[in-house]
N, C-alpha and C positions, 0 to 999 in steps of 0.2 A: 196692880196686875198689868195694866196696859203699859205703864212706864217701864216696868221690868222687861217686858217682852220687846219693846222698842229698843231698849238698851242692848239686848242680846243680838238683835238684828243688825244694829249699827256696828257692834264689835265683829260680828261675822263678816259683814261687808268689808270692813277695814282689813280684816285678816285675808280675805280673798284678794284684795288689791295688792297687799304686801306679797302674797305668794305669786301673783301674776307678774309683778315687777321683778321679783327674784328669778322667776323662770325665764323671762325674756332676757335678763342680763346673762344668765347662764348659757342660754342658747346662742346669744350673740358672741360670747367669748369662745364657745365651741366652734362656731362657724368661722370666726377669724383664725382660730388655730388650724383648722383643716385647710383653709386657703393658704396659710403660710407654709404648711407642710407640702402641699401640692407644688407651690412655687419652688421650694427648695429641691424637691425631687426632679422637677423639670430642669432646673439649673445644673444639677449633678449629671443628668443624662446628656445635656447638650455640651457641657464642658468635657466630659469623659470621651465621648465619641459623637460628634455632631451628626454624622451620617447613619449612625446605628439606629435600628428600629427593632421592635419586638420580633418582627418576622425573620431577622437575620440570626436569631438565636438557634443553636443546633437543636434537633429533635431530642426527645427523651431517649436516654441511652438504651434502656431495655424496653421491650414490648410488653405491655400489660394485657394479659388475656382477660377478656370480659367474663364475668361469673356465669357458670352453667345454670340453667333454669332447674329448679327443684322438681323432682318427679313426684307425682301424686301417689300417696300411699294407698296400697290396695286394701279393699274392705276385708275385714276378717270374716271368715265363713263361720257364722254362728249356728248354722243348722247342725243339729246333732243327728248322727246316723243311728238308726235303731239296730239293736242286736238282731242277728239272724235267728229266725224261728225254725226250730226243727220240724221236720215233716210229720212226725208222729204226735206232735203236741197239738192236739185238736182244740183244747181250751184256749190256747194262745191264738190260734187262727180265728177262733170265734171273736176274740177281742180286737183283732187287727182291722184298722180303718184304711180302706183302699183309697178313698178320696184324699185323705191327708197325705198318704204316700205319693200319690200322683202330683199334688201341688208342690210337695217338697222337691221332687225330681225336676219339675218345671223351674222352680226357683234356682236350683243349682245350675241348670243350663243357662239361665239368664245371667247369673253371676259370672259364669265362665266367659260368656260373650262380652260382658262389660269389661272384664279384665283384659281380654284380647284387644278390644278397642282402645283401652287405656295404654296398652303396650305400643300399639301402632301410633297413637298420638305422641307418646314419649319418643319414639324413633324419629318421627317427623320433626319434633322439637330439637332433637339432637342434630339432625341434618341442617336445620336452619341455623342452629347455634354455630356449627362448624363453618358454614358459609359466611356467617357474620364475622367469625374470627379471622378467616382467610382474607376477607375484604378489608378489615381493619389492619391486618398485618401488611397487606399490599399498600395501604395508605401510609403506614409507618415507613416502609422501605422507600416509597415515593418521596416522602418528606426528607429522608436521609439523602436520597439522590439529588433533590433540589438544593439542599444545603451544600453538598459536595460540588455541585455544578457552579454555585456562586463562588466557591473557593477555587474554581478552575482545576479541580481534581477530576478530570473527565473519565479516567479509567475506573476510579472507585465509584463514580456516579453510574457508569455502565453496569457495574456489578450490582449496585443497589436496585437499579431499574429492572435488571434481569430477575432478581429475587421477587420484586413486586409482580412481574409477569407470571412467575411460577405460582404465586398465590392467587392471582386473578387474571387469567389469560384472555379475558374478553373485554378488558378495559383498553380503549385505543390510546388513552393519554400516556400510558406507560411506554408503549411502542414509539410514540412520537417523541417523547422526552429522550428515550435512548437513541433515537435517530439523530437528534440534535447533538448529543455527545459524540456519536460516530462521525458526524460532519466536522466537528472541531478536531477530531483525531485523524482526519483525512482518510477515513474508511468509507469511501463513497458507495461501494457495492453493498455493504451492510446497512448503510443509511437508507439506500433505496429500498432494500428488502423490508426494513422496519416500517418505513412510511407506507409501503404497499399493504402490509398487514393491518396498519392502523386504518387505512382507507377501506379495506374490506370489512372492518368492524363498524366503521362510521363513514359513510360515503360523503357526508357534508362537513368533514373535518378538514377545513381549508389549510390549517397549519401544516398538516401532513403533506398536502399537495405542494405547498411552497417549499418545504424542506426537501421533498423528492426532486423538485425542479432544480434546486441548488446542486444536489448531488449529481443529477444528470448533466448539468452544464459542465461540471468538473470532469465528467467522463466523456464529454463531447457528444452526448446524445441530444443534439439540439432540437430535433423534431419532437421527441417525447417531452422534453422540458417545455417546449412551446405549448404543447397541448395542456400540460398542467397549469401553466400560467394563464392561458386563455380560459380554462375552467374557473380559475379563481376570479378573473375579471368579469366573467359572465355572471357571477353571484355577488361580487363586490366591485362594482365599477370604479369606486373611489379609492381602491387600494394602490397607494403610491409605490410601495416596494415592488409589487408585481408588475407595474407599468415600466419602471426603470429596468427591472431585470429582463423584461420581454424585449425592450429595445437593445439591450446588451446581447441577448441571445441572437437576435436577428443580425446584428453586426458580425458576431463571431461566426455564425453560419455562412454569411456571405463571404467572409474572408476564407473560410475553409473550402468553399465551393469554387470561388473565382480567383482567389489569391489576393494578396495585399497590393494596392496601387501606391507606388512611391512617386510623387511628383518631382519632375526635373526642375532644378532651381535656375538653370541657364536659360530656359525658354520662357517666353511670356505665358500667361495663364491660358489665353485663347488658343495657343499653338501646342499645348501639351497634350499628350495622348491619354485617352481615358481607358485604354485597354489594360487589363492586368498583366503583370509580368509573369512569365512562365518559370516554373521551378525546374532546374536542370540537375539531375542526379549525377554526382561525380563517382565514377567507378574506378577503383584502383586495379592496375594490371601488374603482373609479375614481370619486371624488366629483365629478370635473369634468363628468360627464354629467348630474348633477342640476342643473336650472336653479334660479336663485335666485328667480325670480318664483314658482315653484310653492311654494317653502317659505315665502315671505312673503305669499302671496296669502290674503286673508281673504274670508269670505262677505259678499256685498253685502246690505244690509238695505233693503227697500223699505217706505216708510211712506206710506200714502195720506193725502190731505187730509181733515181732520175737518170735520164740519158746524159752522156758526157758532152753532147753537142751543145755548145754555148748558146746557139740560137734557140734550140728547143728548151734548154734549161731556163733561159730568160723568160720564155713564155709559160713555163710551168711553175715558176716560183710563186706568182700570185695565187695560183690555185692551191698550192700547198699551204700557204699562210691562211687562206680562207678556210681550209679544212680543219686546221688545228684549232682546238678550243683556246679560250682566253687564259685559262689558268695553267696551261702547259707551255713550256719553253723549250726550244731546240738550241743546243750549243753550237756556236759558229767560231771559226778561226780564220787566219790568213792563208790557210792551205787552199789548194784549188778545189773546185766544186766536185771534181771526180773523186778526190780523196774523201771528201765529206760524205759522198753518197755511199761509200763502202762502209763507213762507220755507222753503227746503230745509234739513233738519236737517244739521248738520255732525258727522261721525264722526271722532274723533281716531284717527290712525294711530299704530301702534307706532313709536317712534323707531328708525331704523336705527343700528346700532352703527358708529361711525367706526373704521376700521382704520388704524393708524399704519404708514406705509411706512418701512422701515429706511433710514437715511441712510448707514450704514457699508457700504462695499463688501466683500463676502465674499472671503476668501482661501483657504478650504478648502471641501470638499464638505459638511462637517457644518454650517458656518455658512449656506451657501446653502440647504440642505434645511430648516433651522430657520426661516429667514426666509420661505422659499417656502410652508411649511405655515401660518405665522402669517397670511399674506395671505388665507387661507380661500377660495381659488379666485375672488377678485375680479379680473375681467379687466382693468379699468382700472389697479388698483393693481399687478398683476403686470406689466403692460406698462411702467409707469413704473419699477418696480424693475429690470426686465430692461435698460432703456435706460441705467440708471445704471452697469451693470457694463461695463467695457471688454472688448471681444472678445478681446484678447490674453490675458486671465486665464482664459479658458475651459479651456485645456489643464491648468492647475493645479487649477481647481475640479472639473472632471470628469476627474481623473486616473485614476479606476477605471472610467470609463464613465458615460454619461448614462442616467438612469432612463427607462423607456419612457413612463411617465405624464408626466414632465416634458417629454420630447421632443414628445409629442403636444400638450401645452399650448403649447409654444413655437411649433409649427406653426400653431396656432390664432391666436396673437398676431400672427405674421407675416402670415397671410392677412387679418387685420383692418386692416393698415396700408393707408392710401390710396395712399401713394407709397413707392417703394423708395429709401431714403436710404443714405448711406454706412455708417451703423451697422448696418443690416440686412444689407448686403452683407458687411461684415467679420464679422458674427456667423455668417452662413452659411458663410463661408470658414474660420473658425476651428473651428466645431463639427465640420466634417468630419474634423479632425485628432484628435478624441478617440478613445480606445480603443473597439474593437468598434462603430464607427460603421456599417460595412457590414452587420453582423449586425442592428443596430437598424433599419436602413433596410429590410432584407429582411423583417422581421416586422411591418411597419406594417399597421394595419387598413385597411379600405376607405375609411372616412371620412378617415383621415389621408392616405391616398394621393390622395384628391380634393383636399384642402387643399394638398398639396405640388404637385400638377399646376397648380393655379391660381396658386401662387406662382411657379413656373417659367415659366408662360405670361406672367405679368405682368413677370417679369424679362426675358424675351426681347423684349417689346414696348416697355418703357420704357427699358432700359439699352442702351448701345452695346456692340458686340461687342468686349470687351477680353479680355485673358488671364485676368483674375480671374473675369470672368463665365463664360467658357468652362470654366474649372476647376470652378466651382460647378455648372454644368449637367451636366458629366460625372460629378461626385461624387454628385449627387442624382438621377441618372437611375434611374427604376424601370420595370419591365416593365408 
């Protein structure tokens, strides 16, 4: 009996050892297999895209709505209503239990109150569920915006962040993220507004302060940008970006207030001026108002007749030469001095510079402006040059609009015409088709308006009433 029992124990112990060794071998093979699979997976990820991570994956395409909580089922009303008792049925009234009827009524009222409380609880649960859905939906749109921002699709990211704000308008992160996209799109005013809203929701949101400072720097609001950066440094003194940006803001503000200082290379450093250079604004003037006669007019020299007495003439000759200016010369000859005194002295005039009128017809606005300026406000030359240009080409020459000074000069040339020919009519008809003609007409000066009225009056008197003339009169009508 003992030997049989011992033999069974030995067999059982042997079997347990066999099972244990088999299990260890199995687990060892399984662990080695899992390690190999993990290595292969990592190698595939690194070879396919070394910089890719799980965070770079796009969000789920469709938003999954969380399940609605189940409503509690209402308790069935098990109370049975008693049939109404007729008033003349006295035996039934003798059997009627008043206490039982009162307890039944009380129970029915309690059940109604319980049902109302359950309905209120269900409504509160629905509101909480809707808020939860909106928050999760906002997070979904925020993830979409973050992915689009990494792809540098800033316009689409702005739309996603806007949807997130519509779902959860009290989250400052959505406003700050949209402000960052607005900053990259160079919409600095919108960026400042979004950052301000984010700061109103969370006054300790330093990223919003920094992004608002960047937007204000671009809009040259240096004082307000400095306040934002100083607020950041007051809470994070080790913020390197805020420090560098603050120094940049101070330099730009100083340049805006004082002007840029350009050192002179010819002088040594100790003798250079430290004062800022002043900015001088260049104002253009209309040279057409300067008359040519005033610029070329010279002073008249009056020379009186000299006495025929040679003694007196000899004494007066030095005084005459001293009176005459250096640029004027008096003609002399071998005739006697008395004959010379009777003749009026001739003063040589400065030769007028002849201006060459371009023969090539301009095809662009640049060529017309160059030739027009080279004529140097000479009325006759400008009139000849303007008549050489076919009116059909005005639309291409003045494709960006006619200049106000040029238009005033053209009105002057038209008013100087003695008769209205076909070229003048075509010119007036074509110039009205140039861009911003109505604006140019509304900003005419008083002198130009007078010239235009005389031209229109002459047009009405000399030309027959055709469709072309009526169109010109309507187009050039001024108040």
